[in-house]
C-alpha positions as CSV (number, residue, x, y, z in Angstrom):
1,M,-5.9,16.5,0.7
2,F,-3.9,17.8,-2.3
3,G,-4.9,21.5,-1.8
4,G,-2.6,24.2,-0.5
5,D,0.8,25.0,-1.4
6,L,3.9,22.7,-1.5
7,T,4.7,23.3,2.1
8,A,1.2,22.5,3.2
9,R,1.0,19.3,1.2
10,T,4.5,18.2,2.4
11,D,3.5,19.0,6.0
12,L,0.4,16.8,5.5
13,M,2.3,13.9,4.3
14,I,4.7,14.1,7.3
15,S,1.7,14.3,9.6
16,L,0.4,11.1,8.1
17,G,3.7,9.4,9.0
18,F,5.8,9.8,5.9
19,P,9.3,9.3,7.2
20,D,11.4,11.6,5.0
21,H,10.8,15.3,4.5
22,D,12.7,15.6,1.2
23,I,11.0,12.7,-0.4
24,A,7.6,13.9,0.9
25,A,8.4,17.3,-0.7
26,A,9.3,15.7,-4.0
27,I,6.1,13.7,-4.0
28,A,4.0,16.6,-2.8
29,A,5.4,18.7,-5.7
30,H,3.4,16.3,-8.1
31,Q,0.2,16.2,-6.0
32,N,-2.7,18.0,-7.8
33,A,-6.3,17.9,-8.5
34,S,-5.9,15.1,-11.2
35,M,-4.2,12.9,-8.6
36,G,-6.8,13.7,-6.1
37,R,-9.5,12.5,-8.6
38,A,-7.6,9.4,-9.4
39,I,-7.2,8.4,-5.8
40,L,-10.9,9.1,-5.1
41,A,-11.8,7.0,-8.0
42,V,-9.8,4.0,-6.7
43,Y,-11.3,4.4,-3.2
44,R,-14.8,4.7,-4.6
45,S,-14.4,1.6,-6.7
46,A,-13.7,-0.3,-3.5
47,A,-17.3,0.5,-2.3
48,Q,-19.9,-2.3,-2.0
49,P,-20.8,-4.4,-3.9
50,A,-17.4,-4.3,-5.6
51,M,-15.6,-5.3,-2.4
52,A,-17.9,-8.3,-1.8
53,E,-17.4,-9.4,-5.3
54,A,-13.6,-9.1,-5.0
55,G,-13.8,-11.1,-1.8
56,R,-15.8,-13.9,-3.5
57,K,-13.0,-14.0,-6.2
58,L,-10.1,-14.5,-3.6
59,N,-10.3,-18.3,-3.8
60,S,-9.6,-18.3,-7.5
61,A,-6.6,-16.0,-7.0
62,A,-4.7,-19.1,-5.6
63,A,-4.3,-20.2,-9.2
64,Q,-1.5,-17.6,-9.5
65,P,1.4,-16.9,-7.2
66,G,0.7,-14.0,-4.9
67,L,2.4,-11.9,-2.3
68,A,0.9,-9.9,0.5
69,L,3.2,-7.4,2.1
70,L,2.4,-6.8,5.8
71,P,4.2,-3.8,7.3
72,T,3.7,-4.5,11.0
73,D,3.4,-0.8,12.0
74,D,0.9,0.2,9.3
75,S,-1.9,2.1,11.1
76,F,-4.0,2.3,7.9
77,N,-4.4,-1.4,7.5
78,E,-5.5,-4.3,9.8
79,A,-3.0,-7.2,9.9
80,D,-5.6,-9.8,10.6
81,D,-7.5,-8.7,7.5
82,T,-4.4,-8.9,5.4
83,R,-3.6,-12.3,6.8
84,R,-7.2,-13.7,6.1
85,A,-7.2,-12.4,2.5
86,A,-3.7,-13.7,1.7
87,D,-4.7,-17.1,3.2
88,R,-7.9,-17.2,1.1
89,A,-5.9,-16.2,-2.0
90,G,-3.0,-18.6,-1.3
91,A,-0.6,-15.7,-1.2
92,R,2.7,-15.7,0.6
93,I,2.9,-13.2,3.4
94,E,6.0,-11.1,3.8
95,E,6.2,-9.3,7.1
96,L,8.0,-6.0,7.1
97,E,8.7,-5.8,10.8
98,G,8.7,-2.3,12.2
99,L,7.7,-0.6,8.9
100,G,4.4,1.3,8.4
101,H,2.2,2.6,5.5
102,W,5.2,4.2,3.8
103,W,7.3,1.1,4.0
104,M,8.8,1.5,0.6
105,V,10.3,4.8,1.7
106,Q,11.1,3.9,5.2
107,D,13.4,1.1,4.2
108,P,13.7,0.9,0.4
109,H,16.4,-1.8,0.5
110,R,14.5,-4.2,2.7
111,S,11.3,-3.5,0.7
112,A,13.1,-4.2,-2.6
113,D,14.6,-7.4,-1.1
114,A,11.1,-8.7,-0.1
115,L,9.8,-8.0,-3.7
116,N,12.9,-9.6,-5.3
117,R,12.6,-12.7,-3.1
118,F,9.1,-13.2,-4.3
119,W,9.8,-12.4,-7.9
120,G,12.7,-14.8,-7.7
121,T,10.3,-17.7,-7.1
122,L,8.3,-17.1,-10.2
123,D,9.0,-18.9,-13.5
C-alpha cells in the first residue's frame, strides 16, 4: 500500500475516497515502510482473541465519558456495529452526516466542532 512513487501513493489514496488531492499528496509524501509496519501492527493487534477481550471490557468503559464519531458515508465501517459498541460503552454518538472515512479532511470545521462539543462537556 505504501510502495511506489509519490504519484502512485497519492492516486491510491484518492481511489480509496480521499477527498482532496493536495492533502492526499502531502500525506503520501510521508508514507513509507515504517508507517506500513506500524499500521499492520495495529491491524494485527485487533485479531482474536484481542477483539473478544476488548469487547468484554466495553461495559467498564462507561465509567469514563466517551465519544463515538459516526460518519454516515464511511464505507469502511458498519454504522450498526459502531452504535452497538457505543451503547455498550455508554459513549455519546456524534453523527457526521454525509461524511466518509476521511471525515477529518472532508469537513475539518464540522469535525473539529464535533470534537470540541464533546470536549466541552468534560471536567
